[in-house]
C-alpha positions as CSV (number, residue, x, y, z in Angstrom):
1,M,82.9,116.8,-37.0
2,P,84.1,117.3,-40.1
3,R,85.1,114.6,-41.9
4,D,88.8,113.8,-42.1
5,Y,90.1,115.6,-45.8
6,Y,91.6,113.0,-47.1
7,E,88.8,110.4,-46.6
8,V,86.9,113.4,-48.2
9,L,89.3,113.6,-51.2
10,G,89.8,109.7,-51.7
11,V,93.7,109.8,-51.1
12,D,96.1,108.1,-48.7
13,R,97.7,110.6,-46.3
14,E,100.8,110.3,-48.5
15,A,99.9,111.9,-51.1
16,D,101.4,114.4,-53.0
17,E,100.8,117.7,-54.6
18,A,99.5,116.7,-57.7
19,D,97.4,113.4,-56.5
20,I,95.3,116.1,-54.5
21,K,94.8,118.3,-57.2
22,K,94.1,115.3,-59.3
23,A,91.9,113.9,-57.2
24,F,90.0,118.1,-56.1
25,R,89.1,118.5,-60.3
26,R,87.9,114.9,-60.6
27,L,85.2,116.0,-57.8
28,A,84.2,119.3,-58.2
29,R,83.2,118.8,-62.0
30,E,81.4,115.2,-60.6
31,L,80.0,117.3,-57.6
32,H,79.2,120.9,-58.7
33,P,76.1,122.2,-58.6
34,D,75.7,123.3,-62.3
35,V,76.5,120.0,-63.3
36,N,75.2,117.6,-60.4
37,K,71.8,118.6,-59.6
38,A,71.2,115.5,-56.4
39,P,70.4,117.6,-53.2
40,D,73.3,116.6,-51.4
41,A,75.5,118.5,-53.9
42,E,76.3,121.8,-53.3
43,E,77.4,120.5,-49.1
44,R,79.7,117.8,-51.2
45,F,81.1,120.2,-53.0
46,K,82.2,122.9,-50.3
47,E,83.4,119.7,-48.2
48,V,85.5,118.6,-51.2
49,A,86.7,122.7,-51.6
50,E,87.1,123.2,-47.6
51,A,89.8,119.6,-47.9
52,Y,91.3,120.7,-51.4
53,E,92.2,124.3,-49.5
54,V,93.4,122.7,-46.3
55,L,95.6,120.1,-48.4
56,S,96.6,122.0,-51.1
57,D,99.0,124.5,-48.5
58,S,101.6,122.7,-47.0
59,E,102.0,124.8,-43.8
60,R,97.9,124.2,-43.1
61,R,98.7,120.6,-44.2
62,A,101.5,119.9,-41.4
63,I,99.2,121.5,-38.9
64,Y,96.0,119.2,-39.6
65,D,98.3,116.3,-40.1
66,R,99.6,117.2,-36.0
67,Y,96.2,118.3,-34.5
68,G,93.3,117.8,-36.8
69,H,90.6,120.1,-37.0
70,E,90.7,121.3,-33.8
71,G,94.5,122.1,-34.5
72,L,93.1,124.3,-37.4
73,K,90.4,125.4,-35.6
74,S,92.3,127.1,-32.7
75,G,95.4,128.5,-35.3
76,G,92.6,130.8,-36.5
77,Y,91.6,128.8,-39.8
78,A,88.2,129.1,-41.4
79,P,87.7,128.3,-45.3
80,S,88.4,131.5,-47.1
81,F,86.1,129.8,-50.2
82,D,83.1,131.5,-50.9
83,G,79.7,129.3,-52.1
84,F,81.3,127.1,-54.1
85,G,85.1,126.8,-52.7
86,S,88.4,128.5,-54.0
87,L,86.8,130.4,-57.5
88,S,90.8,130.2,-58.9
89,D,90.7,126.5,-58.0
90,I,87.7,125.6,-59.3
91,F,87.6,127.4,-62.4
92,E,91.0,125.9,-62.8
93,A,89.1,122.6,-62.2
94,F,86.6,123.4,-65.1
95,F,88.9,125.5,-67.4
96,G,92.0,124.0,-66.8
97,G,93.3,127.9,-66.0
98,G,92.8,130.1,-62.3
99,G,91.0,132.9,-61.4
100,L,88.0,134.9,-62.9
101,G,89.9,137.2,-65.2
102,G,91.5,134.1,-67.4
103,A,88.5,132.1,-67.7
104,F,86.7,135.1,-69.3
105,G,89.2,136.2,-71.7
106,G,90.5,139.5,-69.0
107,F,94.0,139.6,-67.7
108,G,93.8,137.8,-64.2
109,S,95.3,138.8,-60.7
110,A,98.0,140.6,-59.8
111,A,100.9,138.7,-58.5
112,A,100.4,137.9,-54.8
113,G,100.5,141.5,-52.0
114,P,101.3,141.3,-48.5
115,A,98.8,139.2,-46.2
116,Q,98.2,139.1,-42.5
117,G,99.2,135.9,-40.6
118,G,96.0,133.9,-39.1
119,D,95.3,134.2,-35.5
120,V,95.6,132.1,-32.8
121,A,93.7,130.7,-29.9
122,V,94.8,129.3,-26.8
123,A,93.7,128.5,-23.3
124,A,95.1,129.6,-19.8
125,E,93.8,128.5,-16.4
126,V,94.1,130.9,-13.4
127,T,92.6,130.0,-9.5
128,L,90.4,133.1,-8.3
129,Q,93.3,134.5,-6.0
130,E,95.6,134.9,-9.1
131,A,92.8,136.6,-11.0
132,A,91.8,138.7,-7.8
133,R,95.6,140.0,-8.0
134,G,96.4,139.8,-11.3
135,T,99.5,137.2,-12.4
136,A,101.6,136.0,-15.2
137,V,101.2,132.4,-16.7
138,E,103.0,131.0,-19.7
139,V,101.5,129.5,-22.8
140,A,102.6,126.9,-25.8
141,Y,101.0,126.6,-29.4
142,D,102.6,126.2,-32.6
143,A,102.1,128.7,-35.2
144,V,103.3,129.4,-39.0
145,L,107.1,130.8,-37.8
146,V,109.1,133.1,-40.5
147,C,111.8,130.9,-40.7
148,E,115.0,131.9,-39.1
149,R,117.7,130.7,-41.2
150,C,116.5,132.7,-44.5
151,R,115.0,135.7,-42.8
152,G,111.7,135.0,-44.3
153,N,113.2,135.1,-48.5
154,G,113.3,131.4,-48.8
155,A,117.0,131.4,-50.1
156,Q,119.9,129.8,-48.6
157,P,121.8,132.1,-46.7
158,G,124.6,133.9,-49.2
159,T,123.0,132.8,-52.0
160,P,120.7,135.3,-54.8
161,I,117.6,135.6,-55.5
162,E,116.7,135.9,-59.7
163,R,113.6,136.4,-61.8
164,C,111.2,133.4,-62.2
165,A,112.1,131.8,-65.2
166,R,109.2,130.1,-65.2
167,C,106.7,133.4,-65.6
168,G,109.1,135.5,-66.7
169,G,108.8,137.7,-63.1
170,S,105.4,138.7,-63.6
171,G,104.1,136.3,-60.9
172,Q,101.2,135.0,-63.7
173,L,101.5,132.4,-65.9
174,R,98.8,133.1,-69.0
175,V,98.0,130.2,-71.5
176,V,95.7,131.5,-75.0
177,T,93.2,129.7,-76.2
178,R,90.7,129.9,-80.0
179,T,87.9,128.8,-79.5
180,P,84.6,129.4,-82.1
181,F,83.9,132.6,-79.9
182,G,87.5,134.1,-79.8
183,Q,90.7,134.3,-78.0
184,V,90.3,132.7,-74.4
185,V,93.3,134.1,-72.2
186,R,93.2,131.9,-69.5
187,A,95.8,133.5,-66.2
188,S,97.0,131.6,-62.7
189,V,99.5,132.3,-60.2
190,C,102.5,130.9,-61.2
191,D,103.6,127.5,-59.9
192,A,107.3,128.0,-59.4
193,C,107.2,131.5,-57.4
194,R,104.0,131.8,-55.9
195,G,103.0,135.0,-57.3
196,E,106.4,137.0,-56.1
197,G,108.1,136.6,-59.4
198,R,111.2,136.3,-57.8
199,V,112.7,132.7,-56.7
200,P,115.7,131.7,-54.6
201,R,118.6,130.1,-56.7
202,N,119.1,127.6,-53.8
203,P,116.4,127.2,-51.5
204,C,116.5,127.1,-47.7
205,A,117.3,123.8,-46.1
206,E,115.5,124.4,-43.4
207,C,111.9,125.8,-44.7
208,S,111.9,124.6,-48.3
209,G,112.6,127.8,-49.6
210,R,108.6,129.0,-48.2
211,G,110.3,131.4,-46.1
212,R,108.3,129.9,-43.2
213,R,107.8,126.8,-41.3
214,V,105.7,125.9,-38.6
215,G,107.2,126.0,-34.8
216,S,106.4,125.5,-31.4
217,V,106.0,128.9,-29.3
218,R,106.2,129.3,-25.6
219,L,105.2,132.8,-24.2
220,T,104.4,134.4,-20.9
221,V,101.3,136.1,-20.8
222,D,100.6,138.9,-17.8
223,V,96.5,138.3,-16.9
224,P,95.1,141.4,-15.2
225,A,93.5,141.8,-12.1
226,G,89.4,141.0,-11.8
227,I,89.4,139.2,-15.3
228,A,86.5,137.4,-15.2
229,D,85.9,133.5,-16.7
230,G,85.8,133.0,-20.4
231,Q,87.3,136.8,-20.9
232,R,89.9,136.7,-23.9
233,I,93.5,138.7,-23.7
234,R,95.0,139.8,-26.9
235,I,98.4,139.6,-27.9
236,A,99.3,141.6,-31.2
237,G,101.8,140.1,-33.4
238,R,102.0,136.5,-31.8
239,G,100.0,135.1,-34.0
240,H,100.5,133.3,-37.4
241,A,103.5,134.8,-39.7
242,G,102.1,137.2,-42.5
243,E,102.9,136.2,-45.8
244,H,105.0,138.6,-48.7
245,G,105.8,140.9,-45.9
246,G,102.8,140.9,-44.0
247,P,102.2,141.5,-40.9
248,A,101.2,138.2,-38.2
249,G,98.2,137.8,-36.8
250,D,97.2,138.1,-33.3
251,L,97.2,135.7,-30.4
252,Y,94.4,135.6,-27.7
253,V,95.0,133.6,-25.0
254,R,91.0,132.4,-23.2
255,V,91.0,132.8,-19.4
256,H,89.4,130.0,-17.5
257,V,89.1,131.0,-14.0
258,R,89.1,127.9,-11.6
259,E,86.2,128.0,-9.2
260,D,87.0,128.7,-5.8
261,P,84.5,126.3,-3.5
262,R,84.4,128.9,-0.7
263,F,82.9,132.1,-3.1
264,V,80.1,132.4,-6.0
265,R,81.2,135.1,-7.7
266,E,78.8,137.6,-9.4
267,G,80.1,140.2,-11.6
268,D,82.5,141.9,-9.0
269,D,80.9,140.8,-6.1
270,L,81.6,137.5,-4.4
271,T,79.2,135.8,-2.3
272,T,79.9,133.1,0.9
273,V,78.6,131.2,3.8
274,V,78.8,130.7,7.3
275,D,77.5,128.3,9.7
276,V,75.9,130.0,13.0
277,S,74.7,127.6,15.7
278,A,70.4,129.2,16.5
279,P,71.4,129.9,20.2
280,L,74.6,132.2,19.0
281,A,72.6,133.4,16.7
282,A,69.4,134.8,18.8
283,L,72.5,136.0,21.3
284,G,74.9,137.9,19.1
285,T,78.5,136.6,18.1
286,T,82.0,137.0,16.0
287,V,83.1,134.4,13.8
288,K,85.5,134.3,10.9
289,V,84.8,135.2,7.6
290,P,87.1,134.0,4.2
291,T,88.1,136.4,2.1
292,L,90.3,136.6,-0.6
293,D,93.4,138.2,1.5
294,G,92.7,135.7,4.3
295,E,90.3,135.3,7.1
296,V,88.4,138.3,9.4
297,E,86.6,138.6,11.9
298,L,82.8,139.5,11.1
299,E,79.8,140.4,14.1
300,I,76.5,138.9,14.0
301,P,74.0,140.6,16.0
302,A,71.9,139.2,18.0
303,G,68.6,138.2,16.6
304,T,70.0,137.5,13.2
305,Q,67.5,135.6,11.2
306,P,68.5,132.8,8.6
307,H,69.6,133.5,5.5
308,E,70.2,137.2,6.5
309,T,72.8,138.8,4.6
310,L,75.9,140.6,5.8
311,V,78.1,143.0,3.5
312,L,81.6,143.4,3.7
313,R,82.3,146.5,1.6
314,G,85.0,146.5,-1.0
315,L,86.4,142.8,-0.1
316,G,85.6,141.2,-3.1
317,M,87.3,140.9,-6.8
318,P,88.7,143.9,-7.9
319,S,87.3,145.8,-11.3
320,L,89.1,145.1,-14.3
321,R,88.9,149.2,-15.0
322,G,90.9,150.0,-12.2
323,R,87.9,151.2,-10.1
324,R,87.0,150.0,-6.6
325,R,86.6,146.6,-5.6
326,G,83.5,145.1,-5.3
327,D,81.9,143.5,-2.0
328,L,81.8,140.4,-0.3
329,R,78.4,139.4,1.1
330,V,78.2,137.1,3.7
331,I,74.8,135.2,4.0
332,V,74.3,133.6,7.8
333,N,73.3,130.1,7.7
334,V,71.2,129.7,11.0
335,V,72.0,126.1,12.3
336,I,69.2,124.2,14.2
337,P,70.8,121.9,16.7
338,R,70.3,118.1,16.6
339,H,71.2,115.9,18.7
340,L,70.6,117.0,21.8
341,K,71.3,115.5,25.5
342,R,68.9,115.0,28.0
343,E,70.4,118.8,29.6
344,Q,70.4,120.1,26.6
345,R,67.2,119.3,25.7
346,E,65.8,120.7,28.9
347,L,67.2,124.0,28.9
348,L,65.9,124.5,25.6
349,E,62.2,123.2,27.1
350,R,62.9,125.8,29.7
351,L,63.5,128.3,27.3
352,A,60.8,127.1,24.9
353,A,58.3,128.1,28.1
354,T,59.5,131.5,28.1
355,M,59.1,132.4,24.4
356,T,56.5,135.6,24.1
357,D,55.2,137.1,21.2
358,H,57.2,140.1,21.7
359,N,60.4,137.7,20.7
360,L,58.6,136.6,17.7
361,R,57.8,139.3,16.6
362,T,59.2,140.9,13.1
363,E,58.6,144.3,11.4
364,E,59.7,141.9,8.1
365,G,56.7,141.3,5.6
366,V,55.5,137.8,4.0
367,L,57.6,138.6,1.1
368,G,60.7,139.4,3.0
369,R,60.5,136.2,4.6
370,L,60.0,134.0,1.7
371,R,62.6,135.5,-0.2
372,R,65.0,135.0,2.8
373,A,63.8,131.4,3.1
374,L,64.4,130.6,-0.4
375,G,67.8,131.9,0.3
376,G,67.3,135.8,-1.9
377,H,69.3,138.9,-0.7
């Protein structure tokens, strides 16, 4: 289980963005593997970079504060840093600016473009019968949504969106520093407009000008007939909202099919067991067998042996691909009578006295008898 992100950065849960960035810069300078040669420095550095990546983003931080690491995981979050953390922030920690280009005299990155929202994963549970017939389930989850009040533009309704005064509409901040090696240009995404180059004059009161907010979603999902335990259903566009006009992520519903005490499922086939007394197995009889559609009568042929399997075609699970249904295999459990009364014992003794090799002979080989005795099909 990962450590608490606030503990990793050494800040309290009420820390503001400035305190979080300050703590990250200090730890990044201290732990970067190019500076710190301790054996665990690299792993500690990655841990710090991951904690900063979450706590520096207000939406991820809100999800983490409410639901912890599992909330981030179910929301499709995975650390985006490669090797040693978010490169922009790592270079910012060492050089005071952002981006590889800015650190080495380049022009930096362009203003932020459309970005697809993250995926969301939830779980749903159905019975075996519901999985056989198909059903609808309602799922509830938290997701980043487009703000309904401002419709995603971040401005209070009826107020304008203006060019960012801090970056002049470029979406970037650049600082030129003279060094013994020449001029170094450092560029970073504008912290006022977040790289968009435009800011609302009056930020939306609902989302504080971000254009997105964390909200609860309830959705009815169709579960197709024949679905198996652990399979996922993908609902396109019902995950986290995208940024800067990007598309929303997807919703993945992992389906758990509860076990039914009457059946064992193997693919599209079902297996069940019926008890038949030894005398009736010898004479032949008719028994009731459970199926997904109710009980049916099954004829037990005379001389049926223990663990013999009878097959009812087409009474198993439907195929998810829409082809034929699987089969229902019925294993006959021949029950030897116990606690016999005197009259019953006398009858069995008389029967046993009449048994001959002809009554006990079987065409089945030794391996076949072993498989049947061990419950093989």
